C-alpha positions, 0 to 999 in steps of 0.5 A: 503436465506439472503443477506446484502444490503441497502434499497433505501431511507433508513438511510444508515444502513446495514440490513439483507433482503431476496432476495425477498425483494431486488428484490421487492424494485428495490434497487439501488446501488452506483458505489462504492457499485457496485464495492464492490458487484462485487468484493465480488461476484467474490471472492465468486464464486472463480474467482481466475483466473480473467477474460480475457479482452474479458470477462470483455468487455462482462460483462461491456456490459451487465450492459451498460458500454461502451467499450471505458470506459472499455478501459480507465479504463484498461489503467488508472489502468495499469498506476496507478499500474506502478506508485505504483510499481515505488514508492514502488521500490524507497522506497525499494531502499532508505531503502536499501541505509540506511541499507548499509550505517549503515552496512558499518559504523559498519564494518569500525568503528569496524575495525578502533577501533580494529586497534587503540586499537592494536596500543595503539593509542590516541583513535582517532577512536572516532572522526571518529565514531562521525563525520561519526555517525553524517552523518549517523544520518542525513541520518537516520532522512532524511530516517525515517521522509520523506513524506511516510517514515516509521515513517509517515506510522507507525503513519498513521497506528496507527491513522487509527487503533485508529479511526476505 
């Protein structure tokens, strides 16, 4: 049977080792590796229902993690998720405001253009379209280029894919 691991004191390169070699070397894992290994093992064992709080406390106790550390971790994780959800909602609301502004602009300017054309006017609608279009362009620039906006996210994703 084979598994993947990093031998203590090694070069940091991952190599295939047998389970016996892992046990004989008394391998030590970093906190990050422990988290990744537990996560992988839970997925391999199909723990799709997760663990109850009491089960989490028992697992932590078995590896020497105090109850208070687990409680703090759960509270911090819930707070992190709330902050993340709030940020995502804010980004979605900004996007929807911009989309609504664009749709209203298109409907109103189209209607004004039709009214102006039917009345045989002096094409005054272009002044309205240009001024409102300028405001819409500023709104779009503010939306697209703000920190964590769509353009920044696309550039970050592109750069990460290039470097990996």
